[in-house]
N, C-alpha and C positions, 0 to 999 in steps of 0.2 A: 326279476329280471332275468330270462336266459342269455347266456354268455353268445356272443355275436361269433359266426362263422368266421373261418380265415378268409381274407380276401382270394388268395390262389383256389381255393375250395371254390368258392363262388364261380369265379371265372372258369373252370374245369366245369362246374355243373351247368353255366350259360352256354357254353362250347358245344357241349353235348346235346342239350335243350334246341340248340338253335340248327344244328344238322338235320333234325325232324325225321331222324331215322323210327324214332318212339314220341309216343303223346307226352305232352306236358304232365299229364299224372303219372304215366308211368315213370320218367325221368326222374320225378318228386320220389317217388317210390322206390328207387332204384338206389338212389341216393340217402334216403332217410332224410327227408325234409317233406314240409306239409305242401300240397300243390300251389297254395295260396301265396306261401312264402317265394317259390320258385318263378310264379307269375308277377310279383312285385319286382324281383330281382330282374326279370325280364324287361319288364317295364322301364326299371332303374338305368339299364346297361342301355338298351336303344336309345333313350333320350342322351347318355352321354355319349354315344356313339354317333348322333346325329341322327340315327333312324327313323325318330319319332319326332311328332313335333312338340317343343316345349309347353310347359303346362303355364296358366296365367301368373303362378308366383315365380318363374325362371324369367319372365320378361322385364321383372323391376318396375321401372319408371315409363314403361310403354315407347322403347324406343322402335325405329323402325324395321319394318321386316327385312329390309339388306342387312342391318345390323346383327338382327338375330340370326339370320341365315350364315352371315358369315363367321359368328362365335360359335354357331354349330360346327361348321367346318373345322374352323380353327381347334377347337375342342375334339373333334374327332381327328384329325390328325397329330394334334398333341397326344392323343392315348394311343395311336398306331405307333409313332416315334417311342413313346414309354416301352410298347411291347418290342419291339426291336431293340432296343436299349438291353431289354432284359434278356431278351434272346442271345446276345452278344456278350453280355457279362456272365452267363450261364456258360457258355462254349470257352471263354477264357478260362473260368475256373475248370472244365474239364479238360482243356488240353494242357494247363498249367500243373496239374493233377500227374500228368506222366514226364513233365519233365524236370520237376523238384525232388531232389536227392530224399529217398527213405531212410 
């Protein structure tokens, strides 16, 4: 079984593919991954970000559409907050680097 790619690498590839400046095939070739792998990553990212409808396995016990829409929105919001937190964490580390004695 191949070793999984790091999450940060996946996020970077997905961000480049979503910009739409190049085809999915070209982005996959540039990053050295297969086109089907990139398409799968995009599908998963769309579902996690609430951009795509959930699959039947995501719905569980057949809850109402209002509940599933709310859940998608909450997942999207959670993902956004996690990204903002990561940016702030990196910025703090960057600025702390200049303050710490050497």
